[in-house]
Backbone as a ProteinNet text record, in pm:
[ID]
protein_1_A
[PRIMARY]
XXXXXXXXXXXXXXXXXXXXXXXXXXXXXXXXXXXXXXXXXXXXXXXXXXXXXXXXXXXXXXXXXXXXXXXXXXXXXXXXXXXXXXXXXXXXXXXXXXXXXXXXXXXXXXXXXXXXXXXXXXXXXXXXXXXXXXXXXXXXXXXXXXXXXXXXXXXXXXXXXXXXXXXXXXXXXXXXXXXXXXXXXXXXXXXXXXXXXXXXXXXXXXXXXXXXXXXXXXXXXXXXXXXXXXXXXXXXXXXXXXXXXXXXXXXXXXXXXXXXXXXXXXXXXXXXXXXXXXXXXXXXXXXXXXXXXX
[TERTIARY]
918.7	816.9	816.1	719.1	715.4	612.9	652.4	556.3	546.2	425.9	413.8	371.4	454.6	430.1	302.3	220.8	100.8	114.5	22.9	11.6	54.5	9.9	56.6	198.9	271.9	421.2	509.1	440.4	512.4	598.7	727.3	823	873.3	845.1	894.5	1045.6	1137.5	1256.6	1250.4	1330.5	1331.1	1346	1443.1	1477.2	1354	1282.2	1163.6	1054.9	1032.9	932.1	960.5	1077.8	1122.3	1102.6	1127.1	1116	966.8	879.7	735.3	682.4	731.3	686.3	783.9	883.8	960	991.5	892.2	903.1	994	999.2	1072.1	1216	1262	1400.8	1463.5	1580.4	1661.1	1685.8	1704.5	1737	1878	1966.5	2114.2	2100.2	1993.7	1995	1917	1829.3	1769	1868	1952.9	2064.2	2158.5	2200.6	2265.6	2212	2076.3	1997.7	2006.5	1981.1	1980.5	2132.4	2234.2	2369.2	2396.8	2356.4	2402.8	2295.4	2200	2111	1995.6	1963.4	1863	1727.9	1738.1	1640.3	1665.5	1574.6	1595.1	1470.7	1504.6	1389.4	1396	1291.5	1285.8	1390.4	1427.7	1527.7	1679.1	1704.5	1823.6	1861.9	1989.6	2008.2	1993.5	1960	1927.2	1996.6	1985.8	2036.4	1928.4	1959.1	1866.3	1780.5	1849.2	1769.5	1699.8	1682.3	1615.3	1468.9	1401.4	1279.8	1172.2	1098	1008.5	918.8	908.1	814.6	687.9	594.5	461.3	485.9	436.3	447.8	587.5	677.1	811.2	779	862.1	857.9	970.8	928.9	1029.3	1030.7	1141.7	1150.2	1236.8	1186	1255.1	1280.5	1407.1	1459.1	1488.8	1437.4	1452.1	1377	1439.7	1382.8	1288.5	1163.3	1063.4	1079.6	1015.7	1022.3	909.9	824.9	717.7	635.1	605.2	503.6	377	314.3	184.9	81.3	-2.8	-115.6	-219	-222.9	-313.4	-454.4	-533.5	-672.2	-755.3	-860.3	-958	-1016.9	-1039.8	-1078.3	-1240.4	-1290.6	-1430.3	-1490.1	-1572.5	-1614.8	-1770.2	-1832.9	-1983.6	-2039.3	-2152.7	-2220.3	-2248.5	-2275.7	-2302	-2151.6	-2045.6	-1915	-1887.4	-1918.1	-1894.3	-1971.1	-2099.9	-2187.1	-2139.7	-2079	-2009.1	-1902.1	-1827.2	-1703.5	-1736.8	-1837.1	-1870.1	-1925.5	-1996.6	-2035.6	-1929.3	-1805.3	-1687.9	-1594.5	-1645	-1565.9	-1621.2	-1527.2	-1577.5	-1532	-1456.1	-1436.3	-1381.7	-1432	-1402.6	-1405.2	-1300.6	-1314.5	-1243.9	-1209.1	-1157.5	-1001.8	-946.9	-814.8	-785.4	-864.9	-843.4	-963.3	-932.8	-1046.1	-986.2	-1071.7	-1023	-1122.9	-1077	-1143.5	-1131.6	-1257.3	-1257.1	-1244	-1120.3	-1101.6	-1143	-1214.5	-1254.2	-1134.1	-1128.5	-1034.1	-1030.8	-915.4	-901.7	-936.7	-962.3	-978	-845.6	-801.3	-677.8	-681.9	-558.5	-541.2	-518.6	-446.7	-400.1	-406.6	-401.1	-403.5	-286.4	-285.4	-153.6	-179.5	-103.1	-99.5	-220.1	-270.6	-396	-523.2	-507	-630.7	-625.2	-742.1	-733.2	-742.4	-791.3	-795	-807.4	-796.1	-811.9	-890.3	-871.2	-954.7	-911.5	-777.8	-720.9	-790.7	-780.8	-815.5	-976.9	-1059	-1195.2	-1227	-1148.1	-1174.9	-1132.1	-1025.7	-985.1	-1108.4	-1167.1	-1286.8	-1405.6	-1432.3	-1545.7	-1515.6	-1397.7	-1373.8	-1342	-1323.7	-1278.6	-1139.5	-1052.4	-922.4	-813.6	-728.3	-603.7	-501.5	-509.2	-402.3	-427	-547.5	-569.9	-476.7	-424.8	-327	-353.9	-332.3	-333	-181.5	-161	-39.6	10.1	-73.6	-40.5	-93.3	-35	-84.6	-98.9	-195.8	-209.6	-216	-182.1	-194.3	-317.5	-322.6	-450.4	-560	-487.2	-581.7	-608.6	-548.8	-568	-696	-782.9	-888.4	-870.9	-946.9	-944.5	-911.6	-859.6	-867.4	-727.7	-755.2	-629.9	-669.2	-549.4	-562.1	-524.5	-608.7	-596.3	-591.2	-499.1	-492	-544.1	-604.4	-676.3	-583.5	-472.9	-376.8	-234	-146.6	-3.7	57.3	12.2	50.9	32.7	-109.1	-133.8	-68.7	-49.1	28.2	159.2	232.1	365.9	366.7	274.9	258.5	236.3	144.2	111.3	230.9	294.9	403.8	515.5	543.9	635.5	587.6	462.5	400.6	425.4	406.3	426.7	571.4	670.3	803.9	841.4	795.4	815.2	747.5	669.8	568.1	484.1	428.4	340.2	186	168.9	32.4	24.5	-85.7	-92.3	-193.2	-152.8	-237.3	-233.6	-369.1	-380.1	-469.9	-432.8	-507.9	-575.6	-683.8	-744.8	-688.1	-650.7	-587.5	-640.7	-677.7	-732	-634.9	-565.2	-448.7	-496.1	-414.6	-435.3	-379.6	-452.8	-397.2	-430.2	-399.2	-424.7	-294.7	-287.1	-176.9	-171.5	-63	-56	-37.9	55.2	89.1	-22.2	-69.8	-184.5	-133.2	0.2	46.1	195.1	248.6	378.1	426.5	547.7	616.7	715.4	715.7	817.2	895.8	1038.9	1124.5	1217.7	1238.4	1315.4	1357.6	1429.6	1488.5	1424	1367.2	1285.1	1360.1	1365.5	1438.4	1366.6	1349	1269.2	1357.4	1310.6	1365.9	1283.8	1305.2	1209.9	1074.6	968.2	824.1	779.4	879.2	839.9	928.5	897.9	975.5	1012.9	1136.7	1186.4	1219.3	1215.9	1270.3	1412	1497.5	1633.3	1663.5	1752	1778.6	1857.6	1937.5	2024.6	2036	2092.7	2107.5	2202.7	2166.9	2243.9	2204	2277.3	2244.3	2109.3	2039.9	1910.1	1805.4	1835.6	1742.9	1715	1577.6	1545.1	1473	1510.7	1448.4	1300	1228.6	1078.5	1033.5	945.3	893.1	729.5	661.4	527.9	495.8	382.9	330.7	181.6	142.4	18.1	-31.1	-172	-242.9	-362.8	-396.9	-508.2	-642.7	-740	-863.2	-964.3	-962.7	-1059.8	-1000.2	-1033.9	-1011.9	-1125.7	-1102.9	-1210.9	-1172	-1244.5	-1219.2	-1106.7	-1001.5	-871.1	-799.8	-850.3	-793.3	-786.4	-712.7	-704.9	-726.9	-798.3	-825.5	-719.8	-633.8	-523.9	-552.7	-497.6	-485	-335.6	-295.9	-152.4	-124.4	-19.4	23.7	162.8	180.3	302	406.5	523.8	631.5	701	700.1	767.9	666	696.8	600.1	675.6	698.9	769.9	670.8	704	618.5	587.6	463.6	413	465.2	500.4	552.2	467.3	337.8	255.7	249.9	236.2	213.4	329.6	441.9	581.3	602.9	591.7	638.4	535.1	420.1	306.6	336.9	354.1	375.2	496.5	598.6	726.2	709.5	622.6	596.1	515.9	444.1	378.2	226.7	184.6	41.1	3.3	9.5	-16.6	-154.9	-153.8	-291.1	-387.6	-494.3	-596.6	-625.1	-613.9	-643.7	-528.6	-398.6	-284.3	-228.2	-250.8	-205.2	-54.9	7.1	160.2	244.1	206.3	289.6	228.8	91.4	25.9	46.6	14.5	23.5	-105.3	-79	-174.1	-236.1	-227.9	-255.5	-399.3	-474.1	-615.6	-687.2	-794.2	-870.5	-977.8	-995.9	-1083.8	-1026.9	-1081.4	-1016.2	-1079.8	-994.6	-1065.8	-1094.7	-1192.7	-1230.3	-1165.2	-1098.9	-1044.9	-925.6	-851.4	-744.8	-789.3	-761.8	-829.4	-730.8	-713.6	-614.6	-682.1	-719.5	-815.2	-753.8	-725.5	-671.6	-797.4	-814.6	-925.9	-930.5	-793.5	-780.1	-667.9	-695.6	-595.3	-609.8	-507.3	-503.5	-410	-466.1	-369.5	-367.9	-259.1	-243.8	-243	-182.1	-172.1	-307.3	-406.8	-533.9	-645.6	-604.2	-695.6	-821.4	-771.2	-864.2	-848.6	-930.9	-928.9	-1044.4	-1013.6	-1127.5	-1090.1	-1204.4	-1196.5	-1311.4	-1280	-1403.4	-1400.8	-1517.3	-1538.5	-1483.3	-1475	-1434.7	-1534.8	-1478.5	-1582.4	-1669	-1788.8	-1868.9	-1805.5	-1730.6	-1665	-1572.3	-1485.9	-1404.7	-1476.5	-1583.9	-1662.9	-1726.7	-1775.7	-1829.8	-1715.9	-1593.3	-1501.1	-1448	-1449.9	-1428.7	-1519.1	-1642.7	-1735.2	-1785.4	-1772	-1819.2	-1958.4	-2028.5	-2151.3	-2262.7
-579.1	-510	-358.6	-289.3	-144.4	-96.2	17.8	76.8	227	283.3	429.2	474.7	556.9	612.1	700.8	662.2	739.6	803.7	879	963.2	880.3	751.7	665.1	654.3	648.5	619.8	759.3	870	996.9	1035.5	1062	1102.5	987.4	858.9	737.6	711.7	668	625.9	511	505.6	398.8	251.4	255.7	123.5	78.7	163.8	131.2	84.1	166.5	120.1	-27.7	-53.7	-194.2	-299.3	-250.5	-354	-386.5	-301.7	-319.3	-402	-391.9	-458.7	-594.7	-606.9	-737.3	-772.9	-833.8	-883.7	-1012	-1096.5	-1216.7	-1199.5	-1082.3	-1050.6	-970.6	-997.5	-952.8	-800.5	-735.8	-595.4	-584.5	-679.9	-681.2	-676	-783.3	-794.1	-683.9	-614.7	-495.1	-368.4	-366.9	-266.9	-298.8	-426.9	-474.3	-446.1	-469.6	-446.8	-290	-211.1	-69.4	-30.9	-63.9	-35	-95.5	-209.8	-278.3	-244.1	-155.5	-104.1	-216.2	-297.3	-389.2	-303.1	-192.6	-101.6	27.7	73	216.9	302.4	415.6	534.3	638.5	634.3	715.9	682.8	555.2	499.2	512.6	561.8	585.6	522.7	480.2	428.5	541.5	486.5	586.2	538.7	621.3	586.1	533	448.6	383.6	495.6	606.8	705.4	815.8	786.2	873.3	872.6	981.9	990.4	1010.7	910.1	897.7	1012.2	1060.5	1172.2	1104.9	1188.8	1146.4	1131.9	1015.4	971.7	932.8	918	857.4	703.9	673.7	527.6	447.8	345.6	249.8	117.2	82.1	-52	-138.1	-260	-361.5	-476.3	-529.2	-645.2	-768.1	-770.2	-899	-1009.5	-1128.6	-1247.7	-1314.7	-1270.1	-1296.6	-1234	-1277.7	-1215.5	-1116.3	-1098.1	-1003.2	-1022.2	-926.4	-951.1	-991.9	-1098.4	-1142	-1044.1	-1015.5	-915.4	-973.2	-890	-938.6	-938.4	-1043.4	-1052	-1020.7	-951.8	-921	-1049.2	-1062.7	-1185.2	-1177.5	-1289.7	-1316	-1307.3	-1201.1	-1192.1	-1182.9	-1261.6	-1248	-1123.6	-1093.3	-957.6	-917.1	-1025.8	-982.6	-950.4	-1003.3	-966.4	-824.8	-788.4	-652.5	-553.3	-589.6	-495.9	-462.7	-557.5	-559.3	-466	-491.9	-392.6	-246.8	-227.5	-92.4	-26.7	-78.5	-19.8	16.3	-43.6	11.8	106.4	169.2	281.5	413	482.7	590.9	727.4	721.2	829.7	779.3	862.4	813.8	937.4	949.7	1053.1	1001.6	1075.6	1018.9	981.2	1003.8	969.7	869.8	894	817.7	745.7	629	566.7	540.9	563.8	530.2	427.4	322.4	207	176.4	149.9	124.4	-29.8	-78.1	-226.1	-278.1	-389.6	-458.9	-552.4	-573.8	-665.7	-803.4	-869.8	-999.7	-1000.5	-893.9	-886.7	-880.5	-961.1	-972	-854.3	-791.7	-673.6	-738.4	-845	-880.2	-1047.7	-1092.9	-1232.8	-1301	-1422.1	-1499.8	-1568.1	-1648.3	-1723.3	-1804.9	-1862	-1942.6	-1858.3	-1728.7	-1653.3	-1631.5	-1657.1	-1637.3	-1506	-1400.3	-1271.5	-1199.6	-1074.3	-980	-856.3	-759.5	-631.7	-568.2	-573.2	-505.3	-555.2	-688	-764	-736.8	-737.4	-709.2	-578.4	-476.8	-334.4	-309.7	-387.4	-377.2	-430.9	-526.1	-591.1	-485	-423.7	-329.3	-205	-160.6	-34.9	-66.1	-195.2	-228.9	-168.3	-158.9	-101	-174.2	-218.3	-309.2	-218.3	-94.4	-4.7	27	-1.4	45.8	-27.5	51.6	-4.6	59.6	-16.8	51.2	106.6	226.6	290.7	258.2	223.2	192.8	58.5	1.9	-134.3	-138.9	-208.6	-241.8	-380	-428.2	-572	-645.5	-767.9	-834.3	-810.9	-809.1	-805.7	-658.2	-569.2	-412.5	-377	-288.4	-234.1	-86.2	-36.7	116.1	141.5	278.8	335.3	305.6	260.5	243.7	317.8	365	460.8	376.6	401.2	343.9	450.1	432.3	501.9	445.4	523.3	464.6	473.5	523.2	528.9	514.1	486.6	466	601.3	704.9	837.5	884.7	863.2	893.7	810.9	670.4	576.2	642.2	696	734.9	868.6	958.4	1071.3	1035.1	947.2	923.8	860.1	765.4	691.1	784.8	884.5	996	1064.1	1101.7	1177	1082.9	947	863.4	863.8	853.8	848.9	981.3	1096.9	1221.8	1253.8	1157.8	1182.2	1290.5	1317.3	1426.9	1372.7	1263.5	1193.2	1170.7	1230.1	1208.3	1088.5	1009	888.7	869.4	851.4	834.7	709.3	654.4	523.6	534.6	466.3	430.7	301.6	294.7	190.6	154.2	36.9	-10.8	-101.9	-48	-125.1	-172.8	-278.7	-344.5	-257.5	-230	-166.8	-17.2	51.7	202.4	282.9	343.8	415.5	554.1	574.5	701.3	822.1	821.5	955.1	975.9	1106.8	1138.6	1181.8	1205.5	1219.6	1174.5	1093.1	1047.7	994.9	1008.1	938.1	839.8	744	629.4	658.5	644.2	655.2	540.1	453.2	331	287	146.5	94.2	-33.9	-51.6	-174.2	-266.6	-395.6	-476.6	-611.2	-647.6	-769.7	-888.2	-987	-1114.7	-1225.8	-1295.7	-1394.5	-1334.3	-1388.4	-1343.9	-1234.2	-1186.1	-1089.2	-964.2	-860.6	-749.9	-730.8	-699.7	-678.6	-515.2	-481.6	-341.7	-350.3	-278.1	-275.7	-129.6	-134	3.7	105.9	50.3	150.8	90.9	159.9	116	-8	-95.6	-206.5	-252.3	-333.5	-365.3	-416	-342.9	-400.5	-323.5	-251.5	-173.4	-41.1	-16.8	118.7	210.2	336.4	424.7	423.6	440.6	432.5	534.2	626.8	718.8	713.7	717.3	717.7	812.1	888	961.1	912.7	930.9	881.3	983.8	977.6	1065.2	963.9	985.6	913.3	973.7	886.9	935.1	914.4	789.3	746.6	624.7	619.9	507.7	410.5	299.9	198.1	95.2	-15.8	-110.8	-203.2	-178.3	-236.9	-220.9	-112.9	-84.8	68.2	109.4	255.6	266.4	374.3	404.4	513	473.3	588.5	625.3	744.1	773.1	786.8	704.8	699.6	770.2	849.7	892.2	840.9	809.6	752.9	877.8	857.7	955.2	882.8	747.1	664.7	545.1	475.3	366.5	236.4	183.2	44.4	-56.8	-180.5	-292.7	-319.5	-330	-363.7	-270.2	-148.1	-41.1	-8.7	21.2	44.4	-78.9	-192.8	-309.5	-341.7	-331.6	-369.5	-263.6	-143.4	-39.1	-36.8	-46.8	-57.2	-193.3	-297.6	-430.8	-419.3	-357.9	-342	-248.1	-157.1	-52.8	-122.2	-236.4	-297.4	-281.2	-219.2	-191.7	-257.1	-392.7	-454.5	-425.9	-415.7	-397	-522.1	-497.3	-607.5	-681.9	-809.1	-898.2	-907.9	-867.8	-881.7	-1013.3	-1116.3	-1245.6	-1271.4	-1174.8	-1209.9	-1132.8	-1013.6	-929.6	-925.2	-945	-936.4	-1046.1	-1031.3	-1150.3	-1244.5	-1367.4	-1456.6	-1527	-1462.6	-1527.6	-1507.9	-1406.3	-1394.2	-1527.3	-1560.8	-1683.4	-1630.5	-1510.2	-1460.2	-1436.9	-1517.3	-1515.2	-1411.5	-1303.5	-1185.9	-1220.9	-1170.6	-1195.2	-1100.4	-992.2	-885.7	-822.8	-761.7	-676.8	-522.2	-479	-326.4	-226.5	-225.9	-123.4	-71	47.1	91.2	231.4	231.1	345.5	439.4	543.8	623	752.9	805.4	936.6	930.3	989.5	1023.4	1162.4	1226.9	1353.7	1348.4	1383	1378.3	1529.3	1580.1	1729.9	1769.1	1690.9	1711.4	1724.5	1641.3	1650.9	1708.3	1772.4	1826.2	1739.7	1612.2	1506.1	1481.2	1486	1454.8	1365.1	1257.4	1154.3	1130.4	1147.3	1110.6	1034.8	903.3	809.6	813.1	791.4	792.3	651.7	652.9	532.7	427.1	299.9	193.1	147.8	99.5	60.3	-64.3	-141.4	-246.5	-198	-84.8	-30.2	23.9	83.3	153.7	47.1	-63.3	-163.9	-217.9	-249.2	-297.5	-208.9	-90.8	10.1	-13.9	-60.9	-84	42	148.6	276.5	318.6	248.3	275.9	236.9
-3199.1	-3140.4	-3144.8	-3166	-3191.5	-3099.3	-3016.1	-2925.6	-2953.3	-2959.7	-2981.4	-2833.4	-2784.2	-2646.7	-2637.6	-2535.8	-2510.9	-2384.8	-2323.9	-2202.8	-2083.1	-2084.7	-1964.4	-1951.9	-2050.5	-2036.6	-2057.8	-2065.7	-2110.7	-1979.9	-2008	-1907.4	-1815.5	-1843.1	-1780.3	-1848.2	-1758.5	-1798.4	-1899.6	-2005.4	-2085.6	-2025.2	-1936.7	-1878.6	-1796.5	-1723.4	-1652.5	-1743.6	-1854	-1956.2	-2011.6	-2040.3	-2092.3	-1976.7	-1859	-1744.5	-1727.8	-1754.5	-1744.9	-1858.2	-1985.4	-2096.7	-2121.3	-2052.6	-2061	-1929	-1840.8	-1707.7	-1695.8	-1820.8	-1810.8	-1851.5	-1884.7	-1930.3	-1794.7	-1775.9	-1645.9	-1679.9	-1570.2	-1585.5	-1655.6	-1633.7	-1689.3	-1846.1	-1876.8	-2027.2	-2093.5	-2020.1	-2071.5	-2092.8	-2003.1	-2008.6	-2117.5	-2141.7	-2247.6	-2384.9	-2400.2	-2516.3	-2554.4	-2454.7	-2481.4	-2542.7	-2484	-2519.1	-2657.4	-2696	-2817.2	-2917.7	-2900.8	-3020	-3029	-2961.7	-2958.8	-2933.5	-2864.1	-2836.9	-2898.7	-2976.4	-3043.5	-3012	-2998.6	-2976.2	-3099.3	-3175.3	-3302.6	-3387.4	-3405.6	-3506	-3456.1	-3326.5	-3272.2	-3151	-3123.9	-2992.7	-2880.2	-2753.6	-2641.5	-2532.3	-2424.5	-2288.9	-2194.3	-2105.3	-2024.9	-1944.5	-1903.2	-1829.8	-1908.4	-2049.2	-2134.4	-2092.1	-2074.7	-2045.2	-2173.3	-2197.5	-2303.8	-2327.8	-2439.4	-2475.9	-2554.1	-2553.5	-2623.2	-2755.4	-2814.9	-2950.3	-2983.2	-2891.9	-2933.8	-2985.9	-3073.9	-3139.1	-3082.5	-2996	-2938.9	-3004.4	-3059.1	-3130.4	-3052.9	-3028.1	-2945.1	-3017.9	-3026.1	-3098.2	-3006.4	-2894	-2802.8	-2854.5	-2841.1	-2886.7	-2783.4	-2776.7	-2667.6	-2546.5	-2428.5	-2308.8	-2260.7	-2362.7	-2347.5	-2229.7	-2147.3	-2042.3	-2105.8	-2031.9	-2080.3	-2038.1	-2129.2	-2100.7	-1997.6	-1895.3	-1784.9	-1819.6	-1790	-1821.2	-1689.3	-1709	-1611.6	-1555.4	-1424.3	-1367.1	-1369.8	-1352.8	-1367.9	-1222.2	-1194.7	-1053	-1058.6	-975.1	-955.7	-933	-983.3	-974.6	-835	-726.9	-590.6	-519.5	-569.9	-513.5	-553.3	-693.3	-743.5	-655.6	-609.5	-551.3	-406.1	-340.3	-215.1	-223.3	-321	-348.2	-368.1	-446.3	-483	-347.7	-260.4	-133.7	-45.6	-64.8	11.6	-51.8	-160.2	-221	-152.3	-103.5	-14.8	-107.6	-214.9	-290.2	-417.7	-535.3	-680.8	-767.3	-829.9	-947.7	-1077.3	-1167.8	-1294.9	-1277.2	-1162.7	-1130.4	-1024.8	-912.3	-799.4	-744.2	-672.8	-604.1	-455.8	-369.8	-227.4	-171.4	-106.1	-71.3	73.1	145.4	277.2	300.3	306.3	320.4	456.1	461.5	583.5	625.5	756.7	802.8	734.6	721.5	649.4	506.7	437.3	309.4	237.4	135	75.1	-30.5	-52.5	-146.7	-281.2	-294.7	-424.4	-429.2	-550.6	-566.9	-523.4	-504.5	-438.4	-302.6	-274.2	-135.6	-120.3	-219.7	-219	-262.8	-293.3	-333.3	-485.3	-552.1	-696.6	-734.9	-649	-671.9	-534.9	-535.6	-428.2	-470.8	-379.4	-392.7	-528.3	-551.1	-668	-806.8	-800.1	-923	-952.5	-831.5	-845.1	-888.1	-840.3	-892.4	-1037.5	-1069.5	-1211.8	-1299.1	-1264.1	-1336	-1325.1	-1204.3	-1186.6	-1282.6	-1279.1	-1348.5	-1497.9	-1538.9	-1670.5	-1712.9	-1614.9	-1640.8	-1583.2	-1665.1	-1627.4	-1562.8	-1583.3	-1531.9	-1386.3	-1323.8	-1198.7	-1093.3	-1013.3	-897.1	-765.4	-656.5	-513.9	-502.7	-451.2	-427.3	-283.5	-194.6	-60.3	-27.6	67.8	109.1	258.2	309	463.5	483.5	587.7	623.3	596.2	579.4	556.2	682.9	807.2	916.6	940.8	902.4	912.3	831.6	868.3	790.2	768.2	680.6	646.1	517.1	510.7	366.5	295.9	183.2	71.6	-42.5	-100.9	-219.3	-339.9	-444.6	-574.2	-691.3	-785.3	-896.5	-1027.8	-1098.3	-1220	-1355.6	-1340.1	-1456.3	-1411.9	-1500.6	-1451.2	-1425.4	-1498.7	-1469.5	-1315.8	-1276	-1131	-1033.2	-1078.8	-976.2	-959.5	-1068.8	-1035.9	-957.8	-973.7	-901.6	-754	-724.1	-585.2	-516.7	-592	-536.6	-497.3	-578.9	-538.2	-417.3	-407.7	-287.3	-158.6	-166.8	-52.5	-13.8	-112.9	-95.2	-19.6	-56.6	-2.5	120.8	170.5	295	274.9	158.3	121.4	123.6	166.2	188.2	338.8	399.4	554.6	561.5	663.4	704	851.6	903.8	1055.6	1069.6	1193.2	1234.5	1374.4	1371.2	1520.3	1553.8	1682.7	1722.8	1875.6	1895.2	2015.1	2090.4	2196.1	2253	2383.5	2432.4	2564.5	2671.1	2788.1	2884.7	2888	2998.6	2999.1	2970.9	2863	2823.9	2910.1	2973.3	3069.1	2988.5	2909.4	2833.4	2727.1	2746.8	2652.5	2511.8	2501.8	2371.9	2376.4	2281.1	2289.3	2146.3	2135.3	2003	2028.8	1919.1	1935.9	1811.1	1834.8	1740.8	1765.8	1669.6	1690.1	1556	1568.2	1431.3	1427	1310.3	1276.4	1170	1203.9	1109.1	1070.3	956.3	924.2	932.2	1020.4	1034	995.5	885.6	830.1	804.2	888	865.4	962	1044.2	1150.8	1154.6	1234.4	1222.7	1374.2	1399.2	1537.5	1546.9	1676.7	1706.3	1777.2	1724.6	1781.9	1832.9	1939.2	2009.9	1907.8	1839	1738.3	1606.3	1520.4	1379.7	1379.7	1292.6	1260.3	1108.5	1048.7	914.3	890.9	781.5	758.4	848.7	951	1014.3	954.4	969.7	913.4	1027.1	1025	1130.8	1113.7	1220.8	1225.3	1319.6	1287	1369.8	1367.9	1469.2	1511.1	1618.7	1586.5	1704.3	1736.8	1859.2	1916	2019.8	2023.6	2120.2	2149.2	2288.9	2347.3	2316.4	2263.6	2226.6	2345	2395.4	2488.1	2574.2	2693.8	2774.2	2794.7	2784.1	2809.9	2917.4	2934.2	3033.5	2994.1	3049.3	3019.6	2885.8	2825.1	2693.8	2666.8	2557.2	2535.9	2385.6	2336.4	2199.1	2163.6	2072.4	2033.2	1877.1	1848.4	1705	1691.4	1585.4	1534.6	1414.8	1403.2	1279.4	1237	1103.9	1064.3	1024.6	1080.6	1040.5	935.7	911.7	817.5	800.5	686	651.8	637.6	750.5	768	768	745.4	754.7	906.8	933.4	1071.1	1177.7	1135.4	1225.8	1353.3	1340.6	1462.6	1541.1	1490.1	1548.9	1648.2	1585.3	1656.7	1770.8	1734.9	1830.7	1946.5	1946.3	2041.6	2123.1	2067.4	2135.9	2231	2179.1	2258.4	2365.7	2343.5	2466.4	2576	2539.4	2634.2	2628.9	2516.5	2481.5	2335.1	2326.7	2200.9	2145.6	2014.4	1952.4	1985.4	2034.8	2052.7	1930.4	1926.6	1809.8	1724.3	1760.6	1678.5	1725.2	1659.3	1682	1666.6	1575.5	1546.9	1655.4	1697	1792	1919.9	1932.3	2067.5	2150.7	2276.1	2377.7	2353.6	2344	2323.7	2440.4	2561.2	2690	2710.6	2640.7	2669.9	2620.6	2698.5	2652.3	2541.8	2539.1	2431.9	2287.9	2198.6	2055.1	1975.4	1954	1882.3	1738.3	1678.4	1539	1448.9	1493.8	1415	1486.5	1402.9	1478.3	1477.1	1591.1	1604.4	1565	1431	1365.4	1244.4	1235.9	1129.4	1070.2	948.5	874.9	848.7	917.7	914.5	843.6	824.8	764	656.4	547	452.2	375	366	284.2	167.7	56.9	-61.5	-101.4	-76.6	-92	-248.7	-325.6	-470.6	-545.1	-493.4	-552.9	-470.7	-348.9	-264.4	-210.7	-193.8	-132.4	15.7	91.8	241.2	297.5	349.9	392.6	524.7	612.5	758.8	802.5	831.9	876.7	1026.8	1080.3	1215.4	1288.1	1419	1482.3	1466.3	1410.3	1381.7	1502	1483.8	1595.9	1670.9	1605.6	1676.7	1768.3	1739.1	1843.6	1962.1	1939.7	2043.7	2133.9	2087	2161.4	2248.9	2190.3	2253.2	2371.8	2356.5	2472.1	2581.6	2559.8	2672.9	2730.8	2656.1	2725.8	2677.1	2583.1	2535.3	2614.7
[MASK]
++++++++++++++++++++++++++++++++++++++++++++++++++++++++++++++++++++++++++++++++++++++++++++++++++++++++++++++++++++++++++++++++++++++++++++++++++++++++++++++++++++++++++++++++++++++++++++++++++++++++++++++++++++++++++++++++++++++++++++++++++++++++++++++++++++++++++++++++++++++++++++++++++++++

């Protein structure tokens, strides 16, 4: 198989390029293929960490294992129209989407397709990818990239904490501190995340800052800012503080007789310094109604 490198894969490591093109071949076999000459760049053996250049010719002599070409899913026009209304920003590189609670981001777990697959169909672009994820029950802003180049750039920005994200959070009870920080260690155990007092194997340091926006009847509206991006970070830390997020059936207390239709966690703010993009959405009406101050 022969590949001519285009702008999408320029400056990508050879091993990562092959991993993308040959998902059914183990990384061990890919490394072995590079060492033994089953992979050549411009007619010569190369190293796995070689960064591909525009118009490089990569020849691969693996026997099968190629990644199957992803086909765009068939989505009804009325669903596409619903999706289009939730796009809050779009240019030639980036799309920012206002996800509603309980919308799935990707196919799987009983879902034929998610927001990602629908947007690929709408854009007619198989290279579209979300670069950040939020829980199914969480609502708000998610960032999508229209090319693999932009995906890599934004993924690097997320790793370096160069993209700012803030959340509106409605929690149970009255939070006394007007501003506070939670610094703890979070560890995933099966399908849940637990908070531990100090480092132990598998635990990751997690930092969040909060400020009170408004008090309601038996609840508090907070704004939370992530200092790290751990799974269920805000949910676990606030629950362990004693102020669980209203509607959180996994970490919240289920003593209330009122069954909530949603979880009151909303990603309202994102700032992408690299591209000069800043989006700030207002507090959702559902949050204001739940506060009971209207």
